[in-house]
C-alpha positions in Angstrom: 90.6 -141.4 82.1 90.8 -137.7 82.9 92.0 -136.5 86.3 92.1 -133.2 88.1 95.1 -132.7 90.3 94.7 -130.0 93.1 97.2 -128.6 95.5 95.9 -129.2 99.1 97.8 -126.6 101.0 99.9 -123.5 100.4 103.6 -123.9 101.0 107.0 -122.6 99.8 109.7 -125.2 99.4 113.1 -124.9 97.6 112.0 -121.5 96.1 108.9 -123.0 94.7 105.6 -121.4 95.8 102.5 -123.7 95.8 99.1 -122.1 96.5 96.1 -124.1 97.8 93.7 -124.7 95.0 96.1 -124.7 92.0 94.8 -127.3 89.6 95.9 -129.1 86.5 94.1 -131.7 84.4 95.8 -134.8 83.0 94.8 -137.8 80.9 96.1 -141.1 82.3 95.2 -144.7 81.5 95.3 -146.2 85.1 93.3 -145.4 88.2 96.0 -143.6 90.2 98.5 -141.3 88.5 100.4 -140.8 91.8 101.1 -144.5 92.0 103.0 -144.6 88.8 106.3 -143.0 87.6 104.7 -142.0 84.3 101.7 -140.5 86.0 103.9 -138.4 88.3 105.8 -137.1 85.3 102.5 -136.1 83.6 101.5 -134.2 86.8 104.9 -132.5 86.9 104.7 -131.5 83.2 101.1 -130.2 83.6 102.0 -127.9 86.5 105.1 -126.8 84.7 103.2 -125.9 81.6 100.3 -124.2 83.4 102.1 -122.4 86.2 105.8 -122.7 85.5 106.5 -124.5 88.7 108.4 -127.7 89.3 106.6 -130.0 91.7 109.5 -132.4 91.8 111.8 -129.6 93.0 109.2 -128.8 95.7 109.1 -132.5 96.7 105.3 -132.2 96.3 104.3 -135.0 93.9 102.5 -137.2 96.5 99.1 -137.7 98.1 100.0 -135.5 101.1 100.3 -132.4 98.9 98.0 -133.3 96.0 94.4 -134.4 95.7 93.5 -136.5 92.7 90.0 -136.5 91.4 88.7 -138.5 88.5 86.6 -136.4 86.1 83.9 -138.2 84.0 
């Protein structure tokens, strides 16, 4: 399944700047990538590759900060 991950709100945490609307697409085999360690790592890597930011350093790999949408 293909998922689009979107940052919900702009914030600056631990010198990492997140802007509302930043997106990354990942492929994941289960329904919720935020509920799995491997899914969170895929999200982290996707944002690192696309924007050069570390969501883990920003403590932002969760449903409070990210919106997950399945793409068909």
